[in-house]
Each structure stands twice: as structure tokens, then as C-alpha cells.
N, C-alpha and C positions, 0 to 999 in steps of 0.2 A: 722923770719919775714924780716930779712935784705935782703934776696934774692928775695923777692917779690916786684912787682911794686906797688908803693904807689898811691892810688886813693884818692885825696882830695874830700871830700863830703861836700858841703855847705848845710845849713838847716838840718844838720844831726839829730837834735832832733825834726824835724817836720815830717809831713806825707811823703812827697816825698823823702827828703834826708834820713830820717830814713829808708824808704823802700829800697833805693839804698844801704845804708850801710849794712842792714841786708841781702840783697840778696847776696852781695859779701862775707860777713862774713860766710854765710851759706854754701859756696862752698869752702872747704879747698883746692881743686885742681885747683882753678881758676888762681893761680899765682899772685893774687892781695892782697894787704893789704889796710886797710881803715884808712885814717886820717880824723877824724870827726871834722869839724869846727862848733863851737858853741859860742854864746856870753856868755853862762852860763855853764862852764865846771863842776860846782858842782851840776847841776840839776839832778834829778832822771833819766831822759831820757839819759843824757850823761853818768852817772854812769852805766846804763844798757848796753849801747854800749861798754863801757870800759870792762865790764864783759864778753862781747862776743868776745873781742879781738881787738877792735878799739883803735887807738891812738887818744886821745882827745886833741884838740888844741883850745885855745881861739882866736876868730877872730870876727871882727865886720865890716860889709860893710862900716860903717861910720867912721872907723878908718883904712884907706887904708893900712898903713904899716903892720898892723896885718894880712891882707889878703895876701899880698906879702910874708911875712915870712911863712905863713901857706902853701903856694904853693911851697916853695923852695924844690927842690929835688924830687918832685912828678913826676910820669910818666903821670898821667892824672887826670881828675876830672869829677864829676857829679855836675853841677851847676844849681841852682834854686834860684829865688827871690820870695819874698812873697808880692805881691801887697796889699793884704788885711791887712797887718800889719799897713799900713798907708793910703791906698786908693788913693795914688797919682801917676799918670803915670810919672810925672816929677821926683819924688824921685826914682821910680823904674828904670828909665833911668840912673840916677846917679849911682845906685847900679850896673847896668849892665856894665857901663863904668869901674867901679872899678874892676869887675871880668875880663873884657877883658884885662885891663892893667896888672893885676896881672898874668893872664894866659900867656900873651905874654912875660912878663919879666921873668917868670919861665921857659919858653921854653917847656910848656906842650906838650906832643906828641899826646894826644887824649882827647878832651873835649866832653862830652855829655851835651848839653844845653837843659833844659826843657823849652819849649817855646810854642807859639800858633801862629796861623795865624794872619797877619795884615789884619783886616777886610776891610780896606780902599783900598786894592788891588781889591776887588770886589764891594765895595760900597763907591764911592767917597763922600767926606764930603758935596758936594752940592746936593746930593740926599736927598730929603726931607722926606723919609719914616721913618727916626728916628732922634731924636735930637742929635746934636753934644755935646759931653761932655768934660769937662776940656779943652775947647777952640779948640781942634783939634783931637779929637778921637771919634769914634763910640762906641767902647767897650774898655775903657782905659786899662784894664788888659790883653786884647788880643793884642791891637795895640802897646803898649809899648814894649812887648816882641818881637812881630814880627818885629818891627822897629829895635830892638836890634840885630837881627840876622846879619844884615849887618855889625855891629861893629866887630863881631868875624871874618867875612870874610875879611874886610878891614885890620884888624890887622894881618892876616895870621895865626890865631889860628886854628889848625886842629880840626874841629868841626863836630859833628853829631847833627843835629837839630831834637829834639824829640818833635813833636807836640802832646800835650795832648788834653783832652776834658773834658766833664762833669763827675764828680766823682760820682760813685754809693753811696759814703759816704754822699752825699747831702741828701739822704733819711733818714739819721740818724741825720741830723743837721738842721732841720727846714723845709725841703721840703717834708717830708713824708706825708702819708695820715692823714687827720683830719676829725673828725666827724662833718658832716653838721647838719643844724637845724632839718632836717628830720631823723637824727640818722644814716645816711648811711656814712660809711667811704669814703672819697673823696680825690683823688689825684688831686690837683689844680696846674696847671702850665701854663705859658704863651707860650703854644706850640699848634699850629694849629692841628686840627684833621687830622690824616693820615700822618703827617710829622714825620720823623725819628729823634730820639735823640741818637746820639752816646754817649755811656757811658763807663766808665772804673773803675776798682778797683784801687784806688790810689797806692796800693802796686805793681801793675803791671808796673807802671812807673819805679820803681827801678829794678824790675826783667828784664824788657826790656832793661834798661840802662846797666845792667850787661851783658846781651847777646851781646849788641852792642860793649861794651869794649872788650869782648872776641873775637868778630869778627874782631877787629882791623882795619887795613888800608882800608879794603873794604867799610867801612861805613863813612870814613872821607869825608866831603863835601856833604854828602847825607842828605835827610830828611826822617824820619820815622814818619808816621802819625798813632797815637795810638788810639785804642778803643778796648773794649772787647765784645761789643754787639751793635746792631742797632735796636731800638725798637720804636714804636709809643707810645704816651701817654697812649692809651687804653691798649696796651700790657704790659707796665710797671705796670699799675693798676691791670691788671688781674694776673700777676705774683706776685705782692705784696700781693694781696688778697689770692692767693693759699698758699703763704708762711706763712701769718699771721693766716689763717684759718677763714677768714671773708671776704665777697665780698668787693671789692674796685672799685668804679667807677672813671672814668676820667672826669675832667671838664677843658676845655680849657678856659683860660682867655685872652681876646683881649690884644694885646701888650700895647695899649694906656691906657687901664684900669689898667694894672699891673703897668705901669709907674707912675700912680697917687696914688698908695697905699702908706700908711705911714709906710713903712718898710725900713730898711737900704739898700742902693744901688739899690732901685727899678728901677730907670731909666737904670742903667748899666745892671742889670739882664734881664730886658725886651729887651734891645738892643741886648744882647747876644743871647737870645732865638729867637729873630727875625732873627738874622744872621743865626743861626742854621736852621731855617725854610725856609727863603728866598733862602738860598744857600745850601740846603741839598744835592743836587747832587754833588756840588763841595767839601763841607766839609765832609759829611758822605761818599760820593763816593770815597774820597781819602784814606779811612781807610779800607784796604783789610783784613778782619778778617782771611782768610785762610793763607795769606802770613805772617801775624803777628804771627799766631800760629806756623808757621815753625820757626820763629825767637825765640819766647818765648812759648814753648809748655805748660807752666803752666798758660797761659793767661786765666783769669776767665771770663766766660759769666755771665750775670745777674743772671741766675739760680744758677750758682756756688757760686756767691757772697751771694745770699739770703740764701743758705743752711748754710752758716757760720754766717750770720748776722741778719737773720729775728728776732731773739729773742731780738735784741737790738733796734728794731724800737719802738719808744714810741707812743702809741695810746692815743689820747686825745679826 
């Protein structure tokens, strides 16, 4: 292990970091070793990674010296922050600053930063089509990450910006089909009819990050816009129905109606889907599936993902 380049992986017991750690560990010829950062080194997920060959290190974004120590001697890193752990763009910005300072201090040679577009680049805050959230954001979990990109650049950290998108796993976590009053399974989303929704298997973030790290210097300073498929709401419903074995119809919910629903983060989710819809040419158009499959040949389409996960979709 000593002759391998160490990749520090934040969020290693979560979906994105765990995917990156597993992708690297699954390739014994990559020349990389994994240093998995976690707040809970005794957790089952951390122990599982240790069993796969990862070095487990305790670190907490809110205890900055632990992050600096965890980056010492590493060649590179896969970095991700979890907005949904607290729901605050201001806190996420603090976390990004910690990662930037630690990466700069450690002299990391290549960072893959899991990020998102800053929606304000296309939709100024004075545009009245959606409400401003947390004082200065359209979609806080997008905009804080997008704003954070410049911090890596300003600090001179050699970074590849990996723009993610909607996770197919959302269909397992409350956004899947529900049975309507008439008994028909219905996929209900704040997505206009005919608009494309770029989706990805969350594990492909890690697989793509691994490919970027293998590609080395050619990717430093560049942006990779990730997706595994581009489908309309009706197409997602049709494919879900075929996989489940029962027809699923698509029902578009107006953005303002969704914003008014009594569900967690309704405004933010509606703003996100409106951004997807209003700027589908810019957002979805930036995600070239053919080029992405050249980089990551294992990139999963929605059909691929459904073949593995349809049995997990809860039908109510």
C-alpha cells in the first residue's frame, strides 16, 4: 500500500464518498489507495470499507485540524459536502472553506470536487420567476457548491469540477410512484411535460471520479458535467412501469403548487426542478452522454439502474 498514491475521500460512509472509495478499491491496478474520512470510524459502513482495504481516519469538517491531519501526505482527494445534513448554504460554505484550506495546506496534486452549477449564473436573483431562499440563493444546495468552485481556483488547488445532477436513487427515497385515488400508480414531479430531467446513478459519481483521477493532469482545471440519462417525466414513468410490471402515469405539478406543499424543502425542490426545466438546454445540454461513456464505460442508463433496483421501489 505504501507505493500507492493516497486519495483522501470525504463523506466516505455516505453515498457519493462511499461510491468513490469502492470504485478505487475495486481496481487493484489503479495505483491508488483510499484514506476514508469519517466522523464515525466505528460505524458499520466504515468497518466495511476497512475490510475492503481502506485506511479509516476520523475527521470532522467542524474540527478543522482533523481535516488538515487527514489530508497530510495524500496525493489527491475526492471531496463532497452534504447540504442536506443541515440544510444551510452558509454552513455548507464554511465546510467548503475548510476543505479548500486543508487541500491547499497539504499540497494535494489533484482534487475531484463534487459540485453543482450556480443557478444565479443563468437566473439572477432579481428574476421573479422563483422565490429567493436563505437571503441570496435560488437553489441553496446548488448555489453554495457552485459559489465554492471559485474558492478552489483562488487557492490554486488543482481541481476537477464534477457537476452532478438528480440521483436515480430519488425514486427509492420518496419520489417514486404513488397510487392515486383512482388506483393508478402515478409519478408526480414538478417537471413540465416534455422537459428533460438529467439523472444519474449516485455510484457513477464515484466511478467517474476514479476515471478522472486516473486521467491525471489532463482533467485539472476542467469541468465534467455528469448524467447517465436524459428523460422526460413521461419516459421515466413508462420505464418505471415496465420495470415494476404495472403501468405508471406521469403527472406534472406546477412549480408554485409544489412550493406550497407541506413537505420538507418544498420550495428548494420546486426551484431546482424549475431550473432544470427553464434551463434544460444549458443544464441537460452540457451533459454529453456519449463523451461521458468514453470516460466511464460503466456509466448506467436509467434502464441499467432499474434492472438492479426496481425490486427496491416501494409501492404504496
